[in-house]
C-alpha positions as CSV (number, residue, x, y, z in Angstrom):
1,X,-2.3,3.6,-2.0
2,X,1.3,3.5,-1.7
3,X,1.5,3.5,-5.8
4,X,-0.8,6.3,-5.1
5,X,1.0,7.9,-2.4
6,X,4.3,7.5,-4.5
7,X,2.7,8.5,-7.6
8,X,1.3,11.8,-5.8
9,X,5.0,12.6,-4.6
10,X,6.8,12.2,-7.9
11,X,4.4,15.3,-9.7
12,X,6.4,17.8,-10.1
13,X,3.3,20.6,-9.0
14,X,2.4,20.6,-5.6
15,X,-0.9,18.8,-4.0
16,X,-2.3,20.2,-1.1
17,X,-6.2,18.9,0.4
18,X,-7.4,22.2,2.3
19,X,-10.8,21.4,4.7
20,X,-13.3,23.5,5.0
21,X,-11.5,25.5,7.1
22,X,-8.8,26.0,4.8
23,X,-6.3,24.4,6.5
24,X,-4.1,22.1,5.0
25,X,-4.8,18.5,4.8
26,X,-2.5,16.9,2.9
27,X,0.6,18.1,1.0
28,X,2.9,16.5,-1.6
29,X,7.0,17.2,-1.8
30,X,6.5,19.6,-4.3
31,X,4.5,22.0,-2.4
32,X,7.0,21.1,0.4
33,X,10.2,22.1,-2.1
34,X,8.5,25.0,-3.4
35,X,7.6,26.9,-0.4
36,X,10.7,25.6,1.7
37,X,8.2,24.7,4.6
38,X,8.5,20.8,5.6
39,X,5.3,18.7,5.4
40,X,4.7,18.8,9.7
41,X,5.5,22.6,9.3
42,X,2.5,22.9,6.4
43,X,0.4,20.6,8.3
44,X,-0.3,23.4,10.9
45,X,-0.8,26.1,8.5
46,X,-3.8,27.6,6.6
47,X,-4.3,28.5,2.9
48,X,-3.7,32.2,4.6
49,X,-0.3,31.7,5.4
50,X,1.2,31.0,2.3
51,X,-1.1,33.0,-0.6
52,X,-1.5,36.8,0.4
53,X,-3.7,37.2,-2.4
54,X,-6.2,35.7,-0.4
55,X,-8.7,38.8,0.3
56,X,-12.0,38.4,2.5
57,X,-14.1,38.8,-1.0
58,X,-11.8,35.5,-2.1
59,X,-12.6,33.6,1.4
60,X,-16.2,33.7,0.9
61,X,-15.8,33.0,-2.4
62,X,-14.1,30.1,-1.2
63,X,-16.6,29.2,1.2
64,X,-19.6,29.4,-1.3
65,X,-17.3,27.2,-3.8
66,X,-16.9,24.1,-1.3
67,X,-20.9,24.4,-0.9
68,X,-21.1,24.7,-5.0
69,X,-18.5,21.9,-5.4
70,X,-16.5,23.7,-7.1
71,X,-13.8,22.9,-10.0
72,X,-11.9,25.0,-11.4
73,X,-8.6,27.3,-12.2
74,X,-7.5,30.5,-10.6
75,X,-4.4,32.3,-10.4
76,X,-2.9,33.6,-7.6
77,X,0.6,34.3,-5.7
78,X,2.0,32.0,-2.9
79,X,4.7,33.2,-0.7
80,X,7.7,30.8,0.4
81,X,9.6,30.3,3.6
82,X,11.8,32.9,2.9
83,X,9.2,35.7,1.7
84,X,9.6,35.3,-2.0
85,X,6.0,35.8,-3.9
86,X,5.7,33.9,-6.9
87,X,2.1,33.7,-9.6
88,X,1.1,30.1,-9.2
89,X,-2.1,28.5,-11.5
90,X,-4.4,26.4,-8.6
91,X,-6.5,23.6,-10.4
92,X,-8.9,23.2,-8.1
93,X,-11.8,21.0,-7.3
94,X,-14.0,19.6,-3.9
95,X,-14.5,16.0,-2.9
96,X,-16.5,14.3,-0.3
97,X,-13.9,11.9,2.0
98,X,-15.8,10.4,5.0
99,X,-18.8,12.6,5.0
100,X,-16.5,15.8,4.6
101,X,-15.9,18.3,1.9
102,X,-12.5,18.8,0.8
103,X,-10.8,21.1,-1.9
104,X,-8.4,19.1,-3.9
105,X,-5.2,22.0,-5.2
106,X,-3.2,21.1,-7.7
107,X,-0.5,24.6,-7.8
108,X,1.9,24.8,-10.5
109,X,5.0,27.3,-10.2
110,X,4.1,30.1,-13.3
111,X,6.6,32.1,-12.9
112,X,8.1,31.4,-16.1
113,X,5.1,31.2,-17.9
114,X,4.0,34.9,-16.8
115,X,7.6,36.0,-17.8
116,X,6.9,34.2,-21.1
117,X,3.5,35.9,-21.2
118,X,4.6,39.2,-20.7
119,X,7.0,38.7,-23.6
120,X,4.4,38.1,-25.7
121,X,2.4,41.2,-24.6
122,X,5.9,42.9,-25.0
123,X,5.7,41.8,-28.6
124,X,2.2,42.5,-29.1
125,X,2.7,46.1,-28.5
126,X,5.1,46.7,-30.5
127,X,2.8,44.7,-33.3
128,X,0.4,47.1,-32.6
129,X,3.4,50.1,-33.0
130,X,4.2,48.9,-36.3
131,X,0.8,48.5,-37.5
132,X,1.0,52.4,-37.2
133,X,4.0,52.6,-39.2
134,X,2.2,49.6,-41.4
135,X,4.6,46.9,-40.4
136,X,1.6,43.8,-41.1
137,X,1.0,43.1,-44.7
138,X,-2.4,44.7,-46.0
139,X,-3.3,44.3,-49.4
140,X,-7.0,45.2,-50.8
141,X,-9.0,42.6,-52.8
142,X,-10.6,43.1,-56.0
143,X,-13.9,41.3,-56.9
144,X,-11.8,38.8,-59.1
145,X,-9.1,38.6,-56.1
146,X,-7.1,41.2,-58.0
147,X,-4.5,42.9,-56.1
148,X,-5.5,46.3,-56.0
149,X,-3.2,47.3,-53.2
150,X,-0.3,46.2,-51.5
151,X,1.6,48.3,-48.8
152,X,5.2,48.3,-48.3
153,X,5.8,45.8,-45.8
154,X,3.4,42.7,-48.4
155,X,5.3,44.0,-51.4
156,X,8.5,43.8,-49.6
157,X,7.7,40.2,-48.6
158,X,6.6,39.6,-51.8
159,X,10.1,40.7,-53.9
160,X,9.9,44.3,-54.6
161,X,8.8,44.4,-57.7
162,X,5.4,46.1,-56.9
163,X,4.8,46.4,-60.8
164,X,4.2,42.3,-60.6
165,X,1.9,42.5,-57.0
166,X,-0.7,44.8,-58.3
167,X,-3.3,43.7,-60.8
168,X,-2.3,39.7,-60.2
169,X,-4.4,37.0,-58.1
170,X,-2.4,35.0,-55.3
171,X,-2.8,31.9,-57.4
172,X,-0.9,33.9,-60.6
173,X,1.7,35.6,-57.8
174,X,3.3,34.0,-55.6
175,X,1.6,30.6,-56.5
176,X,1.8,27.7,-54.7
177,X,-0.7,25.5,-52.3
178,X,-0.5,28.7,-49.9
179,X,-1.2,31.7,-52.2
180,X,-4.4,29.2,-53.1
181,X,-5.3,28.5,-50.1
182,X,-5.7,32.2,-49.4
183,X,-7.2,32.7,-52.4
184,X,-9.8,30.4,-51.7
185,X,-10.5,32.6,-48.1
186,X,-10.9,35.5,-50.0
187,X,-13.2,34.1,-52.2
188,X,-15.4,32.9,-49.2
189,X,-15.3,36.1,-48.1
190,X,-16.9,37.9,-51.3
191,X,-19.5,34.8,-51.2
192,X,-20.6,35.2,-48.0
193,X,-20.1,38.4,-47.1
194,X,-18.4,38.1,-43.9
195,X,-14.7,38.0,-42.6
196,X,-13.1,35.1,-42.2
197,X,-9.6,34.4,-39.9
198,X,-7.4,32.0,-40.9
199,X,-3.6,31.5,-40.3
200,X,-1.2,30.6,-43.3
201,X,2.0,28.4,-43.2
202,X,4.0,29.2,-46.2
203,X,7.9,28.9,-47.0
204,X,10.2,31.1,-47.5
205,X,14.4,31.0,-47.7
206,X,13.9,27.1,-46.9
207,X,11.8,28.2,-43.5
208,X,8.6,27.4,-42.5
209,X,6.8,30.9,-41.8
210,X,2.9,31.3,-40.0
211,X,0.6,34.6,-40.9
212,X,-2.4,35.1,-39.1
213,X,-4.8,36.8,-41.8
214,X,-7.4,38.7,-41.6
215,X,-9.7,39.1,-44.4
216,X,-12.8,41.5,-44.1
217,X,-15.4,42.8,-46.3
218,X,-16.0,46.2,-47.3
219,X,-19.9,46.9,-48.5
220,X,-21.1,49.5,-50.8
221,X,-24.7,51.8,-49.7
222,X,-26.3,48.6,-51.3
223,X,-25.1,46.2,-49.1
224,X,-22.8,44.4,-51.6
225,X,-19.1,43.4,-50.9
226,X,-16.8,46.3,-53.2
227,X,-13.6,44.9,-51.9
228,X,-12.1,43.3,-49.2
229,X,-9.0,43.6,-47.3
230,X,-6.6,41.6,-46.2
231,X,-4.2,42.0,-43.4
232,X,-1.4,39.8,-42.4
233,X,0.7,39.6,-39.2
234,X,3.9,37.5,-39.2
235,X,2.8,35.4,-35.9
236,X,6.1,32.8,-36.9
237,X,7.0,32.8,-32.6
238,X,4.0,32.7,-30.9
239,X,3.3,29.4,-33.6
240,X,6.7,27.6,-32.1
241,X,5.8,29.0,-28.6
242,X,2.0,27.2,-29.3
243,X,3.6,23.6,-30.6
244,X,6.0,23.8,-27.4
245,X,3.1,24.3,-25.4
246,X,1.2,21.4,-26.9
247,X,4.5,19.1,-26.6
248,X,4.5,19.9,-22.9
249,X,0.4,19.0,-22.4
250,X,0.6,15.8,-24.7
251,X,4.0,15.1,-24.0
252,X,6.0,12.8,-21.1
253,X,8.1,15.7,-19.8
254,X,11.1,12.9,-18.7
255,X,11.0,10.2,-21.3
256,X,9.5,12.1,-24.3
257,X,6.5,10.0,-25.2
258,X,3.1,10.9,-25.6
259,X,0.9,11.0,-22.3
260,X,-2.3,10.1,-21.1
261,X,-4.3,13.1,-23.0
262,X,-3.0,12.2,-26.2
263,X,-2.6,8.6,-25.8
264,X,-6.8,9.1,-25.5
265,X,-6.7,11.7,-28.3
266,X,-5.7,9.0,-31.2
267,X,-7.6,6.2,-29.6
268,X,-10.5,8.4,-29.8
269,X,-9.3,9.7,-33.7
270,X,-9.1,5.6,-34.5
271,X,-12.8,4.6,-33.0
272,X,-14.1,8.0,-35.0
273,X,-12.2,6.6,-37.7
274,X,-10.1,9.2,-39.0
275,X,-6.5,7.8,-38.4
276,X,-6.8,5.5,-41.3
277,X,-6.2,2.9,-40.0
278,X,-7.6,-0.5,-41.2
279,X,-11.3,-1.3,-39.8
280,X,-11.0,0.7,-36.9
281,X,-9.3,-2.3,-35.0
282,X,-6.4,-1.6,-32.6
283,X,-4.6,-3.4,-29.2
284,X,-4.2,-1.6,-26.2
285,X,-1.8,-2.8,-24.3
286,X,-1.3,-1.4,-20.5
287,X,2.7,-2.1,-18.9
288,X,4.2,-2.1,-15.6
289,X,7.6,-2.2,-14.8
290,X,7.7,-5.3,-11.9
291,X,9.1,-4.4,-8.7
292,X,10.6,-0.6,-10.4
293,X,10.1,0.7,-6.5
294,X,13.2,-1.0,-5.2
295,X,15.5,0.5,-8.0
296,X,14.1,4.3,-7.0
297,X,14.5,2.9,-2.8
298,X,18.1,1.3,-3.7
299,X,20.2,4.0,-6.3
300,X,17.5,7.2,-6.1
301,X,15.1,8.8,-7.8
302,X,17.9,9.5,-10.3
303,X,18.5,5.8,-11.8
304,X,14.8,5.2,-11.7
305,X,14.7,7.8,-14.0
306,X,17.2,7.0,-16.1
307,X,15.3,3.7,-16.3
308,X,12.4,4.9,-16.9
309,X,14.3,6.8,-19.9
310,X,15.9,4.0,-21.4
311,X,13.3,1.5,-20.7
312,X,11.2,4.1,-23.6
313,X,13.4,3.8,-25.9
314,X,13.2,0.2,-25.9
315,X,9.5,0.1,-25.8
316,X,9.6,2.4,-28.8
317,X,12.0,0.2,-30.7
318,X,9.6,-2.9,-30.3
319,X,6.6,-1.2,-32.7
320,X,6.1,0.3,-36.0
321,X,5.4,3.7,-37.3
322,X,2.0,5.2,-36.4
323,X,2.3,3.0,-33.2
324,X,1.5,4.9,-30.5
325,X,3.8,4.5,-26.9
326,X,2.8,6.3,-24.2
327,X,3.6,6.6,-20.2
328,X,0.8,7.1,-18.0
329,X,3.1,8.0,-14.7
330,X,5.0,6.6,-12.7
331,X,6.5,3.0,-14.0
332,X,3.1,2.5,-16.0
333,X,3.4,2.7,-19.8
334,X,0.8,2.5,-22.3
335,X,1.0,1.0,-25.8
336,X,-1.8,1.3,-28.8
337,X,-1.1,-0.8,-31.5
338,X,-3.6,-0.1,-34.5
339,X,-4.8,-2.2,-37.0
340,X,-3.7,-5.4,-35.5
341,X,-6.5,-8.0,-36.4
342,X,-5.5,-11.0,-35.2
343,X,-4.0,-12.4,-31.3
344,X,-0.6,-13.6,-32.0
345,X,0.3,-10.1,-33.4
346,X,-0.8,-8.3,-30.0
347,X,1.7,-11.2,-28.7
348,X,5.0,-11.2,-31.1
349,X,5.2,-7.2,-30.1
350,X,4.1,-8.2,-25.8
351,X,7.1,-10.9,-26.2
352,X,9.8,-8.6,-28.0
353,X,8.5,-5.4,-25.4
354,X,9.3,-8.5,-22.6
355,X,12.2,-9.9,-24.0
356,X,14.3,-6.3,-24.6
357,X,13.2,-5.0,-21.0
358,X,14.8,-8.1,-19.3
359,X,17.9,-7.2,-20.9
360,X,20.5,-5.4,-18.2
361,X,20.2,-2.0,-17.7
362,X,23.4,-0.4,-17.1
363,X,23.1,2.6,-14.7
364,X,26.3,4.5,-13.1
365,X,28.3,1.0,-13.8
366,X,26.2,-1.4,-12.0
367,X,23.3,-4.0,-14.1
368,X,20.0,-3.6,-13.4
369,X,17.8,-6.2,-13.9
370,X,13.5,-4.7,-15.0
371,X,10.7,-6.6,-15.8
372,X,6.9,-5.8,-16.8
373,X,3.7,-7.5,-16.7
374,X,0.9,-7.0,-19.6
375,X,-2.7,-7.2,-20.2
376,X,-3.7,-6.5,-23.0
377,X,-7.2,-5.6,-24.1
378,X,-8.5,-5.5,-28.1
379,X,-10.9,-3.1,-30.2
380,X,-13.9,-3.7,-30.6
381,X,-13.5,-7.3,-29.6
382,X,-13.4,-7.2,-25.9
383,X,-15.2,-3.2,-25.6
384,X,-16.3,-0.5,-28.0
385,X,-15.8,2.0,-25.1
386,X,-12.3,3.5,-24.5
387,X,-13.0,3.5,-20.2
388,X,-13.9,-0.2,-20.8
389,X,-11.1,-1.1,-22.8
390,X,-8.4,0.3,-20.4
391,X,-10.5,-1.2,-17.4
392,X,-10.1,-4.2,-18.8
393,X,-6.2,-4.0,-20.4
394,X,-5.5,-2.9,-16.8
395,X,-7.7,-6.1,-15.0
396,X,-5.4,-8.0,-17.5
397,X,-2.2,-6.9,-16.4
398,X,-2.5,-7.6,-12.8
399,X,-3.6,-10.8,-13.5
400,X,-0.4,-11.3,-15.4
401,X,1.5,-10.2,-12.1
402,X,-0.9,-12.7,-9.7
403,X,0.5,-14.8,-12.7
404,X,4.0,-14.0,-11.3
405,X,5.0,-11.5,-13.7
406,X,7.2,-10.9,-16.5
407,X,4.3,-12.4,-18.7
408,X,1.4,-10.7,-20.7
409,X,-1.8,-11.7,-20.5
410,X,-4.5,-10.9,-22.9
411,X,-8.3,-9.6,-21.2
412,X,-11.3,-12.1,-20.6
413,X,-14.7,-11.7,-19.1
414,X,-14.0,-13.9,-16.9
415,X,-11.6,-11.0,-14.7
416,X,-14.3,-8.7,-14.9
417,X,-16.5,-11.2,-13.2
418,X,-14.0,-11.8,-11.2
419,X,-13.1,-8.2,-10.3
420,X,-16.8,-7.4,-9.7
421,X,-17.0,-10.2,-7.7
422,X,-14.0,-8.9,-5.6
423,X,-15.5,-5.8,-5.4
424,X,-18.8,-7.3,-4.1
425,X,-17.3,-9.4,-1.6
426,X,-15.0,-6.4,-0.6
427,X,-18.0,-4.0,0.4
428,X,-20.1,-6.4,2.2
429,X,-17.3,-7.7,4.0
430,X,-17.0,-4.3,5.5
431,X,-20.4,-4.2,7.3
432,X,-19.5,-7.6,8.5
433,X,-17.5,-7.3,11.8
434,X,-19.9,-4.4,12.6
435,X,-23.0,-6.1,12.0
436,X,-21.8,-9.6,13.9
437,X,-22.0,-11.3,10.8
438,X,-18.7,-13.0,11.3
439,X,-19.0,-16.4,13.8
440,X,-15.7,-18.6,14.8
441,X,-16.5,-22.7,14.2
442,X,-14.0,-24.5,16.3
443,X,-13.1,-28.2,15.3
444,X,-11.3,-30.4,18.6
445,X,-7.3,-31.3,18.5
446,X,-6.9,-34.6,20.4
447,X,-4.3,-36.9,22.1
448,X,-4.0,-39.9,19.9
449,X,-2.6,-42.0,22.9
450,X,-5.9,-40.9,24.8
451,X,-8.1,-39.6,22.4
452,X,-8.5,-36.5,24.7
453,X,-9.4,-33.4,23.5
454,X,-6.6,-30.7,24.2
455,X,-7.9,-28.1,22.2
456,X,-9.3,-26.3,19.3
457,X,-8.8,-24.7,16.3
458,X,-10.6,-21.4,15.5
459,X,-11.7,-21.2,12.4
460,X,-13.4,-18.1,11.0
461,X,-16.8,-17.9,8.9
462,X,-19.1,-15.6,7.9
463,X,-22.5,-15.4,7.6
464,X,-22.8,-13.4,5.5
465,X,-27.0,-12.4,4.4
466,X,-28.4,-14.2,1.2
467,X,-25.4,-16.8,1.3
468,X,-24.5,-20.3,2.2
469,X,-21.9,-20.5,5.0
470,X,-18.8,-18.1,3.2
471,X,-15.2,-20.5,4.0
472,X,-12.2,-18.5,4.3
473,X,-10.4,-19.0,1.7
474,X,-13.5,-17.2,0.0
475,X,-12.5,-13.4,1.6
476,X,-9.8,-13.9,3.6
477,X,-7.4,-12.4,0.7
478,X,-9.8,-9.6,-0.3
479,X,-9.8,-9.1,3.7
480,X,-5.8,-8.8,3.6
481,X,-5.8,-6.9,0.1
482,X,-8.4,-4.2,1.5
483,X,-6.5,-3.8,4.9
484,X,-9.4,-5.3,6.9
485,X,-8.2,-8.2,7.8
486,X,-6.0,-6.3,11.0
487,X,-9.7,-5.9,12.6
488,X,-11.0,-8.6,11.6
489,X,-8.0,-10.5,13.5
490,X,-8.4,-8.9,16.6
491,X,-12.4,-9.6,16.8
492,X,-11.5,-13.3,16.1
493,X,-8.4,-13.4,18.8
494,X,-10.7,-11.8,21.3
495,X,-13.8,-14.2,20.5
496,X,-11.0,-17.3,20.9
497,X,-9.8,-16.1,24.0
498,X,-13.3,-14.8,25.6
499,X,-14.3,-18.5,24.5
500,X,-11.4,-20.3,25.7
501,X,-11.7,-18.4,29.0
502,X,-14.9,-19.4,29.4
503,X,-14.5,-23.1,28.4
504,X,-11.4,-23.5,31.2
505,X,-13.3,-21.9,34.2
506,X,-16.0,-25.1,33.8
507,X,-13.4,-27.5,33.1
508,X,-11.0,-29.5,35.5
509,X,-8.6,-29.9,32.7
510,X,-7.4,-27.1,30.6
511,X,-8.2,-27.1,27.0
512,X,-6.3,-24.6,24.3
513,X,-7.3,-22.4,21.5
514,X,-5.6,-22.0,18.4
515,X,-5.9,-18.8,15.9
516,X,-4.2,-18.3,12.8
517,X,-2.2,-15.1,12.4
518,X,-2.1,-13.0,9.1
519,X,1.1,-11.6,8.4
520,X,0.2,-8.7,7.7
521,X,-0.9,-8.8,11.1
522,X,3.0,-8.6,12.2
523,X,4.1,-6.8,9.8
524,X,1.6,-3.7,10.4
525,X,0.2,-3.8,13.7
526,X,1.2,-3.8,17.7
527,X,0.7,-7.6,17.1
528,X,2.1,-8.3,20.8
529,X,0.8,-5.4,22.5
530,X,-2.6,-6.5,21.2
531,X,-2.5,-9.5,22.4
532,X,-1.8,-8.6,25.8
533,X,-4.8,-6.5,26.0
534,X,-7.0,-9.0,24.8
535,X,-5.3,-12.0,27.3
536,X,-6.0,-9.1,30.0
537,X,-9.8,-8.0,28.9
538,X,-10.5,-11.6,28.7
539,X,-9.4,-13.6,31.8
540,X,-7.2,-15.6,29.1
541,X,-3.6,-17.4,30.1
542,X,-1.4,-17.0,27.8
543,X,-1.0,-21.1,27.4
544,X,-4.6,-21.6,26.9
545,X,-3.8,-20.0,23.2
546,X,-2.0,-21.4,20.5
547,X,-0.8,-19.1,17.2
548,X,-0.3,-20.5,14.3
549,X,1.7,-19.0,12.1
550,X,2.8,-19.9,8.1
551,X,5.8,-20.9,6.9
552,X,6.6,-18.2,4.4
553,X,6.4,-15.8,7.3
554,X,9.4,-16.9,9.0
555,X,11.7,-16.8,5.4
556,X,11.2,-13.7,4.8
557,X,13.8,-12.8,6.8
558,X,12.0,-9.5,8.3
559,X,13.6,-7.8,11.9
560,X,9.9,-7.2,12.8
561,X,9.1,-10.6,12.3
562,X,11.6,-11.7,14.4
563,X,10.6,-9.0,17.2
564,X,7.7,-9.5,17.6
565,X,8.0,-13.7,18.2
566,X,10.6,-13.2,20.2
567,X,7.7,-10.5,22.6
568,X,5.2,-13.4,22.0
569,X,8.2,-16.0,23.3
570,X,8.1,-14.0,26.3
571,X,4.7,-13.3,26.9
572,X,4.2,-17.4,26.9
573,X,2.5,-17.7,24.0
574,X,3.4,-21.1,22.0
575,X,4.0,-20.4,18.0
576,X,2.8,-23.3,16.0
577,X,4.0,-23.6,12.2
578,X,0.7,-24.3,10.5
579,X,0.8,-25.6,6.6
580,X,3.9,-27.7,7.5
581,X,5.6,-28.6,4.5
582,X,4.0,-27.6,1.8
583,X,6.0,-24.0,2.0
584,X,9.7,-23.5,1.0
585,X,12.4,-26.6,1.8
586,X,14.8,-23.9,4.4
587,X,13.7,-25.0,7.5
588,X,16.7,-23.3,9.0
589,X,14.2,-21.0,10.8
590,X,12.9,-24.4,12.9
591,X,15.6,-23.6,15.3
592,X,15.9,-19.6,14.9
593,X,12.9,-18.8,15.3
594,X,10.3,-19.4,19.1
595,X,8.3,-22.4,17.1
596,X,6.7,-24.7,19.7
597,X,4.8,-27.0,16.7
598,X,4.3,-28.2,13.7
599,X,1.1,-28.6,11.9
600,X,1.5,-31.3,9.2
601,X,-0.8,-30.2,6.6
602,X,-4.0,-32.5,5.3
603,X,-2.3,-32.6,1.8
604,X,0.2,-34.6,3.5
605,X,-2.3,-36.8,5.8
606,X,-4.7,-37.8,2.2
607,X,-3.8,-41.0,0.9
608,X,-1.5,-41.6,2.3
609,X,-2.0,-45.1,3.7
610,X,-2.0,-45.9,-0.2
611,X,0.6,-43.2,-1.2
612,X,4.0,-44.4,0.1
613,X,6.0,-41.3,-0.5
614,X,3.1,-38.9,1.7
615,X,4.1,-41.7,4.1
616,X,7.9,-41.1,4.4
617,X,7.4,-37.4,3.8
618,X,5.1,-37.5,7.2
619,X,8.1,-39.7,8.9
620,X,10.2,-37.4,7.8
621,X,8.5,-34.7,9.5
622,X,8.2,-36.4,12.4
623,X,11.9,-36.9,12.9
624,X,12.7,-33.4,12.2
625,X,9.6,-32.4,15.2
626,X,11.3,-35.4,17.2
627,X,15.1,-34.1,16.4
628,X,14.2,-30.3,17.7
629,X,11.8,-31.5,20.7
630,X,8.8,-29.9,18.5
631,X,4.9,-31.0,19.2
632,X,3.7,-32.4,16.0
633,X,-0.2,-31.9,14.9
634,X,-1.6,-33.9,11.9
635,X,-4.6,-32.4,10.4
636,X,-7.4,-33.7,8.0
637,X,-7.0,-37.0,9.8
638,X,-10.6,-39.0,8.6
639,X,-10.2,-42.7,9.7
640,X,-9.2,-44.4,12.0
641,X,-6.0,-46.6,10.0
642,X,-4.7,-42.7,10.2
643,X,-4.6,-42.3,13.4
644,X,-3.3,-45.6,14.4
645,X,0.0,-45.0,11.6
646,X,0.4,-41.0,13.1
647,X,0.5,-42.5,16.2
648,X,2.8,-45.3,15.6
649,X,5.4,-43.0,13.9
650,X,5.2,-40.5,17.1
651,X,2.2,-37.8,16.3
652,X,1.0,-36.9,19.1
653,X,-2.1,-34.7,18.6
654,X,-4.3,-34.8,15.3
655,X,-7.7,-33.2,14.2
656,X,-9.9,-34.1,11.3
657,X,-13.2,-34.9,10.5
658,X,-12.8,-38.5,12.3
659,X,-12.7,-36.5,15.2
660,X,-14.8,-33.5,14.9
661,X,-15.6,-31.5,11.9
662,X,-15.7,-27.5,12.6
663,X,-19.0,-26.7,14.5
664,X,-20.2,-23.3,16.5
665,X,-19.0,-23.3,20.3
666,X,-22.5,-24.4,21.3
667,X,-22.3,-27.6,19.2
668,X,-18.8,-28.3,20.4
669,X,-19.1,-27.4,24.2
670,X,-22.2,-29.7,24.0
671,X,-20.5,-32.5,21.9
672,X,-16.6,-32.4,23.8
673,X,-17.7,-31.2,27.1
674,X,-17.2,-34.8,28.0
675,X,-13.1,-36.2,27.6
676,X,-15.0,-39.6,26.1
677,X,-17.0,-38.1,23.4
678,X,-13.7,-37.6,21.4
679,X,-12.7,-41.1,20.9
680,X,-14.1,-42.6,18.1
681,X,-13.9,-46.2,18.7
682,X,-16.6,-45.2,21.9
683,X,-18.4,-43.1,19.3
684,X,-18.4,-45.9,17.3
685,X,-20.2,-49.1,19.6
């Protein structure tokens, strides 16, 4: 969503979201600039406040259009904060979101276009006046295509020799390819007894001219064509203006590269086999500049624009004449490579592009470093559908990003399968909480010296209908990407707190419950406030709850994380480092943050008795914990020998299959109601 919001705000056109009462529900930065209002002001206004052209009839039409799913382009006028009224072109459509209908309006200031159109109208009026005085070239031809009449303008244009003009055909005089084209159209008029309109491009004085020619047949009483009248009008200026408009429509205004529309047109020509390239084979690359937002945020959009222009030039230098480098928007580019049969050829181009992008960008005397991630799809090998080809290249590009950025990846079918699977899981996960499909399992944590159960780790499971029990590794990353993890995390906290509160009301000696927290719960949520409310509502005491976080969270040097941890400490909530030793080696966070416990990851405990290096690492971790007066918990303990070794080297707590697998609440309560039951030696008797 951030990328989409940023792309919308980069648009030079104003973008409005209007509800059915014509109130603004969303405006982008360009809308604020064009109207002179702040975003907050506009969101209190309606279309009527800025569009004096809206009449009661138009309002009725707008209401009907909401009902008819209107999509179209209209012209109107807007009035800015200072009272200036200016013409606009509104591209509008109707969309539904969460049961509500909205008008999506893209508004372009067409003051300059209106000025140009007015100029064109003035010129057309001049032409009409000139027609009355024979300003256009006019000629009359017989059935043999010989000129029978030429007006003074035509005579002048053809050199002033009337005797040479009359009685000759265009191919005889002035001759050449343009004259032959003219004569061919003239013959069609006689043959088909129908008028012809066409544009003739011709050279004079080293400059290209364009004349709009209308040829009309003249009939006798029998219906036979006896003559043809040809009127030519100089439209060179209009032709140039159209070319300019086409350039604006098909080329990116910042970089000068082809835009998405022109790229799609060229792809369509290649698919249709009219591009002249070999066997309609081509490669399609999608490229995204890595971390480009940081340049905009740090140095401003002017610097970002210069980087985009330089990146565009570097990419163009890496491709052949006939290849297409296009800017799709923001920092996303596409490269169309016709006639490339082999993957190694595409890989060589991608390598060259990445190499050129990796060179420093010098902006305002400062060196900047930019990398790219490239996804590659091939036609027709990967797909013969252009839309699918784009989707596949996009999947490959994001696969490249997941693999560390600054690389390229070819599309593979597994990416689509994975993407479809993720979409399926996300759709089902959105309903899982309200359908009560989520459940907590509890794995006992025991004190190694007494083998007494001191707590349990709450572990999330998903009872997805029609599937086996889904483990968190299969859906938690998707929940985080989809923005569902905050709600799910709050449900986990609430359920775990309510459970441990119930347990401790019935036990003589209280136990704790450990809950894993997501990074996103820290940075996008009032975590401390949420936990405080949950403790109050469930009757859970702070000392009954253990919060587990990852090392990477503490290494981000994020002020919000530090503030949240401080607030949790003030509430008396202990914090544990989960999977300790699997992250980075910077251990300074152990004394900078209020950490009470470390959990030694199961990857170290497994095979530790057989592998000396693992034993040494575990001893080092336990020494660090002891030196900093931190509690230590070992995960994944499966044998008595492992438990004895850990205890002998100072580990106080452990969990693992030796003491119990993760289990539903009812099973946990039944098997761990008596502290003695947790001693594996006693269970073995």
